[in-house]
C-alpha positions as CSV (number, residue, x, y, z in Angstrom):
1,M,0.0,0.0,0.0
2,E,2.8,2.4,0.8
3,E,4.4,1.8,-2.6
4,A,1.0,2.2,-4.3
5,L,0.4,5.6,-2.6
6,K,3.9,6.8,-3.5
7,A,3.3,5.7,-7.1
8,V,-0.1,7.5,-7.2
9,H,1.5,10.7,-5.9
10,H,4.3,10.7,-8.5
11,I,1.8,9.9,-11.3
12,L,-0.2,13.0,-10.2
13,L,3.0,15.0,-9.9
14,S,4.0,14.0,-13.5
15,H,0.6,15.2,-14.6
16,G,1.2,18.6,-13.0
17,E,4.7,18.8,-14.7
18,A,3.2,17.9,-18.1
19,V,0.4,20.5,-17.8
20,S,3.0,23.1,-16.8
21,L,5.2,22.2,-19.8
22,L,2.4,22.1,-22.3
23,K,0.8,25.4,-21.1
24,G,4.3,27.0,-21.2
25,K,5.2,25.9,-24.7
26,F,1.9,25.4,-26.5
27,A,-0.5,27.6,-24.6
28,S,-2.0,29.1,-27.8
29,T,-2.8,25.8,-29.5
30,T,-3.3,23.1,-26.8
31,S,-6.2,22.3,-24.5
32,V,-4.8,20.4,-21.5
33,G,-6.6,18.3,-18.9
34,I,-6.7,15.1,-16.9
35,T,-9.1,12.1,-16.8
36,L,-10.0,10.2,-13.6
37,N,-11.8,6.9,-13.3
38,L,-14.7,7.7,-10.9
39,S,-17.3,5.4,-9.3
40,P,-19.8,6.9,-6.9
41,M,-20.1,4.9,-3.7
42,Y,-23.4,4.2,-1.9
43,P,-24.0,2.6,1.5
44,A,-26.0,-0.6,1.5
45,S,-28.1,0.8,4.3
46,N,-28.5,4.1,6.2
47,S,-26.7,2.7,9.3
48,A,-23.8,4.7,10.6
49,N,-21.5,1.8,9.9
50,D,-22.5,1.5,6.2
51,R,-22.3,5.3,5.7
52,L,-18.7,5.1,7.2
53,A,-18.0,2.3,4.7
54,A,-19.2,4.4,1.8
55,N,-17.2,7.4,2.9
56,N,-14.0,5.3,3.1
57,A,-14.7,3.6,-0.3
58,D,-15.3,7.1,-1.8
59,G,-12.0,8.3,-0.3
60,Y,-10.1,5.3,-1.6
61,T,-11.5,5.3,-5.1
62,N,-12.4,9.0,-5.8
63,R,-11.3,11.6,-3.3
64,W,-7.7,10.5,-3.1
65,F,-7.4,11.6,-6.8
66,L,-10.0,14.4,-7.0
67,D,-8.8,16.3,-3.9
68,P,-5.2,16.8,-4.9
69,V,-6.0,17.6,-8.5
70,L,-8.9,20.0,-7.9
71,K,-8.4,21.1,-4.3
72,G,-4.6,20.9,-3.8
73,S,-4.7,18.6,-0.8
74,Y,-5.1,15.0,0.1
75,P,-8.2,14.0,2.2
76,V,-7.1,13.9,5.9
77,D,-9.5,11.1,6.8
78,M,-7.8,8.9,4.2
79,M,-4.4,9.9,5.3
80,N,-5.4,8.7,8.8
81,L,-6.6,5.3,7.4
82,F,-3.5,4.9,5.2
83,S,-1.2,5.7,8.1
84,K,-1.5,2.1,9.2
85,Y,0.6,1.2,6.1
86,V,2.6,4.4,5.4
87,H,5.6,4.9,7.7
88,S,5.9,8.5,6.5
89,F,4.2,10.9,4.2
90,D,7.5,12.8,3.6
91,F,7.4,11.7,-0.1
92,I,4.8,14.6,-0.4
93,Q,7.3,17.4,-0.7
94,E,6.8,21.1,-0.4
95,G,5.3,22.5,-3.6
96,D,4.1,19.1,-4.9
97,L,0.4,19.8,-4.3
98,E,0.5,23.2,-5.9
99,K,2.0,21.5,-9.0
100,I,-0.5,18.7,-9.0
101,S,-3.4,21.1,-8.8
102,I,-2.2,23.4,-11.6
103,E,-5.3,24.7,-13.4
104,C,-6.4,22.7,-16.4
105,D,-8.7,23.5,-19.4
106,F,-11.0,20.6,-19.0
107,F,-11.8,17.7,-16.7
108,G,-12.3,14.1,-18.0
109,I,-14.2,11.3,-16.4
110,N,-14.2,7.6,-17.2
111,F,-17.6,6.3,-15.9
112,Y,-19.0,2.8,-15.9
113,N,-20.9,2.1,-12.8
114,R,-21.8,3.0,-9.2
115,S,-20.7,0.8,-6.3
116,L,-22.7,-0.4,-3.3
117,V,-20.7,-1.1,-0.1
118,Q,-21.2,-2.2,3.4
119,F,-19.2,-2.1,6.7
120,N,-16.7,-4.8,7.3
121,A,-14.5,-4.4,10.4
122,A,-12.1,-7.1,9.1
123,S,-11.3,-5.3,5.9
124,D,-8.3,-2.9,5.6
125,F,-10.4,0.2,5.2
126,L,-13.6,-1.0,6.8
127,Y,-15.7,-1.7,3.7
128,T,-16.5,-4.4,1.3
129,S,-18.8,-4.8,-1.7
130,A,-22.5,-5.3,-0.9
131,Y,-25.2,-7.2,-2.9
132,S,-27.0,-5.0,-5.4
133,D,-30.2,-5.9,-7.3
134,Y,-29.4,-3.5,-10.1
135,P,-29.2,-5.0,-13.7
136,K,-25.5,-5.8,-14.4
137,T,-23.2,-5.7,-17.3
138,G,-21.0,-8.6,-18.3
139,M,-18.4,-7.3,-15.9
140,G,-20.9,-7.7,-13.0
141,W,-21.1,-3.9,-12.7
142,D,-24.3,-2.1,-11.9
143,I,-26.0,-0.3,-14.7
144,S,-26.5,3.1,-13.0
145,P,-27.2,6.2,-15.2
146,V,-29.1,7.9,-12.4
147,E,-26.0,7.7,-10.2
148,F,-23.9,9.0,-13.1
149,K,-26.0,12.1,-13.0
150,D,-25.6,12.3,-9.2
151,L,-21.8,12.1,-9.7
152,I,-21.7,15.0,-12.1
153,R,-23.9,17.2,-9.9
154,R,-21.6,16.4,-7.0
155,L,-18.5,17.4,-9.0
156,R,-20.1,20.7,-10.0
157,K,-21.1,21.4,-6.4
158,E,-17.9,20.4,-4.7
159,Y,-15.0,20.4,-7.2
160,T,-14.9,22.2,-10.5
161,K,-16.5,24.5,-13.1
162,L,-14.2,23.2,-15.9
163,P,-15.9,21.7,-19.0
164,I,-16.4,18.0,-18.4
165,F,-15.7,15.3,-21.0
166,I,-16.9,11.8,-20.5
167,T,-13.8,10.2,-21.9
168,E,-15.0,6.6,-21.4
169,N,-18.4,5.1,-21.0
170,G,-19.6,1.7,-22.1
171,A,-20.4,-1.9,-21.2
172,A,-19.2,-5.4,-21.8
173,F,-21.6,-8.2,-22.6
174,D,-21.4,-11.7,-23.9
175,D,-21.7,-11.1,-27.6
176,H,-22.3,-13.7,-30.3
177,V,-22.4,-13.6,-34.1
178,S,-25.7,-14.8,-35.5
179,E,-26.1,-17.1,-38.5
180,D,-26.7,-14.0,-40.7
181,N,-23.4,-12.5,-39.6
182,T,-24.9,-9.9,-37.4
183,V,-24.4,-9.1,-33.7
184,H,-27.5,-8.3,-31.7
185,D,-26.7,-6.5,-28.4
186,P,-29.8,-4.9,-27.0
187,E,-28.4,-4.6,-23.5
188,R,-25.4,-2.5,-24.7
189,Q,-27.7,-0.4,-27.0
190,S,-29.9,0.4,-24.0
191,Y,-26.8,1.2,-21.8
192,I,-25.5,3.7,-24.4
193,E,-28.9,5.3,-24.8
194,Q,-29.5,5.7,-21.1
195,H,-26.1,7.3,-20.5
196,I,-26.3,9.7,-23.6
197,K,-29.8,10.7,-22.4
198,A,-28.3,11.4,-19.0
199,V,-25.7,13.6,-20.6
200,A,-28.4,15.5,-22.5
201,E,-30.4,15.9,-19.3
202,L,-27.4,17.1,-17.4
203,N,-26.7,19.7,-20.0
204,E,-30.3,21.0,-19.7
205,E,-29.2,21.6,-16.1
206,D,-26.2,23.7,-17.4
207,M,-23.7,21.0,-16.2
208,N,-21.5,21.7,-19.2
209,I,-20.7,18.2,-20.4
210,A,-18.6,19.2,-23.4
211,G,-18.1,15.8,-25.0
212,Y,-18.9,12.1,-24.8
213,Y,-16.7,9.2,-25.9
214,Q,-18.1,5.7,-26.1
215,W,-15.9,2.8,-24.9
216,S,-15.2,1.4,-27.2
217,L,-15.2,1.3,-31.0
218,L,-13.7,-2.2,-31.1
219,D,-13.6,-5.3,-28.9
220,N,-10.1,-5.2,-27.5
221,F,-7.6,-6.6,-24.9
222,E,-9.3,-5.9,-21.6
223,W,-6.6,-5.7,-18.9
224,A,-6.5,-8.9,-16.8
225,F,-9.5,-10.3,-18.6
226,G,-7.6,-10.5,-21.9
227,Y,-9.9,-11.0,-24.8
228,E,-12.7,-12.5,-22.7
229,K,-14.7,-9.3,-22.2
230,R,-16.1,-7.4,-25.2
231,F,-16.8,-3.7,-24.8
232,G,-16.9,-2.8,-28.5
233,I,-19.7,-1.5,-30.6
234,T,-17.9,-3.4,-33.3
235,Y,-17.4,-7.2,-33.0
236,V,-13.8,-8.4,-33.6
237,D,-13.0,-12.0,-34.5
238,F,-9.6,-12.2,-32.9
239,E,-8.6,-15.1,-35.0
240,T,-9.4,-13.6,-38.4
241,Q,-9.6,-9.9,-37.5
242,E,-13.0,-9.7,-39.2
243,R,-15.0,-6.7,-37.8
244,I,-18.8,-6.7,-37.6
245,L,-20.7,-3.5,-36.5
246,K,-23.0,-4.5,-33.7
247,D,-26.6,-3.3,-33.4
248,S,-25.3,-0.8,-30.7
249,G,-22.9,0.5,-33.3
250,Y,-25.6,1.2,-35.8
251,R,-27.7,2.9,-33.0
252,Y,-24.7,5.0,-31.9
253,A,-24.2,6.1,-35.5
254,E,-27.8,7.1,-35.7
255,I,-27.7,9.1,-32.5
256,I,-24.6,11.0,-33.8
257,K,-26.2,11.6,-37.2
258,E,-29.5,12.8,-35.9
259,R,-27.9,14.6,-32.9
260,S,-30.8,13.5,-30.7
261,I,-31.7,10.8,-28.3
């Protein structure tokens, strides 16, 4: 954990250095920002224990990155929790947080799902995943466009007025090629429609979502899952490299062409 926290700090520090360099050399031609992978955390119940669990999960997943970038500080409650594993926070040197929080031109978000958590005294940070009855993607993640809207509203209230880009949003499902060489993926089509509709509704609230990027155009190598999970709106036969536009791809093209949802 100590090594991970040091790595995170220096990744964020490298972000600040890069923004400083780009703004210094290419200020007239370059828009510079950062993308964070955010997942809003919800307590399984309204008990004090579960609310504490949600706070800690939020600090671990979201605030440990949001706060230094947009507030110029690390959340003290999480520093207290991490102190069990960190012998010294001296790796955070004077001037680091000012550099990490250098002003950007936009803020990017990768969003896939909300998370439901419950208190667990035996876990390192007092929380663990809880059962959720939400519909799931092929990754086992909750389909949660309403909570996506909650996340954006929270960011506007607590963190930033910068234009927001949704730099990743999508869903994996167990896709199959039909006999007529088509791929029907109604669940992914619904997922995309729900989240683009949420973006449109947020912009009606003046939330300034400046762009939306679907993840992803192609089925691809998905981290530790390899080629097992398919996020693409285009099906890829990994043996032959044949590509087949899925129903969700046709629907996404239609949304883009018509500029309406």
